C-alpha positions in Angstrom: 132.3 72.3 162.7 132.4 73.8 159.1 131.9 72.4 155.8 135.1 72.6 153.8 136.0 72.0 150.2 139.4 70.4 149.7 141.1 70.9 146.4 144.4 70.2 144.6 146.3 72.9 142.7 149.7 71.3 141.0 151.1 69.2 138.6 149.7 65.9 139.5 147.2 64.6 136.8 145.9 62.0 139.4 144.4 65.0 141.3 143.6 67.3 138.3 140.0 69.0 139.1 140.1 67.1 142.4 137.3 68.3 145.0 136.2 66.6 148.2 133.9 68.1 150.8 134.4 67.5 154.5 133.1 68.6 157.9 136.0 69.7 159.9 137.0 72.3 162.8 139.6 74.0 160.6 141.2 74.2 157.2 144.0 72.2 158.2 142.0 69.5 159.7 139.9 69.2 156.4 143.1 69.0 154.4 144.7 66.4 156.6 141.5 64.0 156.6 141.2 64.3 152.8 144.9 63.9 152.3 145.0 60.8 154.6 142.0 59.3 152.9 143.5 59.4 149.5 147.3 59.5 150.1 147.4 57.3 153.3 150.6 55.7 152.2 152.1 59.0 151.9 151.1 60.5 155.3 153.0 60.6 158.5 151.9 63.1 161.1 154.6 64.0 163.7 154.3 64.8 167.1 155.2 68.4 166.4 152.3 68.9 164.1 154.3 68.4 160.9 153.7 65.8 158.3 156.2 63.9 156.4 155.9 61.9 153.2 157.0 58.2 152.7 160.5 59.6 152.0 160.8 61.4 155.2 160.5 64.8 153.3 158.4 67.4 155.3 155.1 68.2 153.2 153.6 70.3 156.0 154.8 72.4 158.6 152.8 72.4 162.1 151.3 75.9 161.1 150.6 75.1 157.5 147.0 75.0 156.3 148.1 73.3 153.0 149.9 69.9 152.2 152.5 70.0 149.5 152.2 67.2 146.9 153.8 66.7 143.5 154.6 70.4 142.7 151.3 71.8 144.1 149.3 71.4 147.2 146.1 70.4 148.8 144.0 73.4 150.4 140.7 74.0 151.9 138.0 76.8 151.6 134.7 77.0 153.4 132.3 75.3 151.2 129.5 77.7 150.2 125.9 76.7 150.5 122.8 78.3 149.0 119.2 78.8 149.8 116.0 79.6 147.6 114.2 82.9 148.7 110.9 83.9 147.4 109.8 87.7 147.2 106.7 89.8 146.5 106.1 93.6 147.2 104.2 92.5 150.4 106.5 89.5 151.8 109.3 87.5 151.5 110.3 83.6 152.6 112.9 81.2 152.0 113.1 77.5 151.9 115.9 77.1 154.6 118.3 75.2 152.3 121.8 74.7 153.0 122.5 73.2 149.6 124.8 73.4 146.5 124.2 76.0 143.8 123.2 73.3 141.4 120.6 71.8 143.6 119.0 75.2 144.2 118.8 75.9 140.6 117.6 72.6 139.7 114.8 73.1 142.5 113.7 76.3 140.7 113.7 74.8 137.2 111.5 71.9 138.4 109.2 73.8 140.2 108.7 77.3 139.0 105.3 77.3 137.2 103.8 74.7 139.6 102.1 75.1 142.9 104.8 73.5 144.6 105.6 75.2 148.1 106.0 79.1 147.8 105.8 79.1 144.2 101.8 79.2 144.5 102.0 81.9 147.0 104.5 84.0 145.2 103.4 84.0 141.6 104.2 87.3 139.9 107.1 87.8 142.3 110.6 86.5 142.2 112.5 83.4 143.2 116.3 83.7 143.9 119.2 81.9 144.9 121.2 83.3 147.8 124.5 82.4 149.3 124.1 81.7 152.9 127.6 82.7 153.7 127.8 85.9 152.0 124.3 86.8 151.5 124.8 87.5 147.8 121.9 86.9 145.5 123.5 84.8 142.6 120.5 84.0 140.6 116.9 85.3 140.2 114.0 84.9 137.9 110.2 85.7 137.7 107.8 83.3 139.3 105.6 81.9 136.5 
């Protein structure tokens, strides 16, 4: 199971800036679960794997990873999670977080300059936010 973010891209003002996270086995499963949750009255899965809307129109073929709706579609992407890393010239550690970027940034802002966790041990080093999926360092600052 992976954590997916399901979004909508299209004309529907109801789903403008829509985003929902869900654990699922695949992108298709994530999209189906979220679509059914918000559009149950318009969700008719078929034995062949396709999905029809309430008018009998096909909104997803058996192989689609998206579901069509109002001139757009619902789609899923693997949700990225982040961790907080501490580094000095001699060693490094991490919190082991699998959290949002905002959570990690808030954690740093709330605790840098305190004796919380590794902040005390790594004074003068750096604290950073790293994407767990890509390994990319997306933010860093000096530890006070």
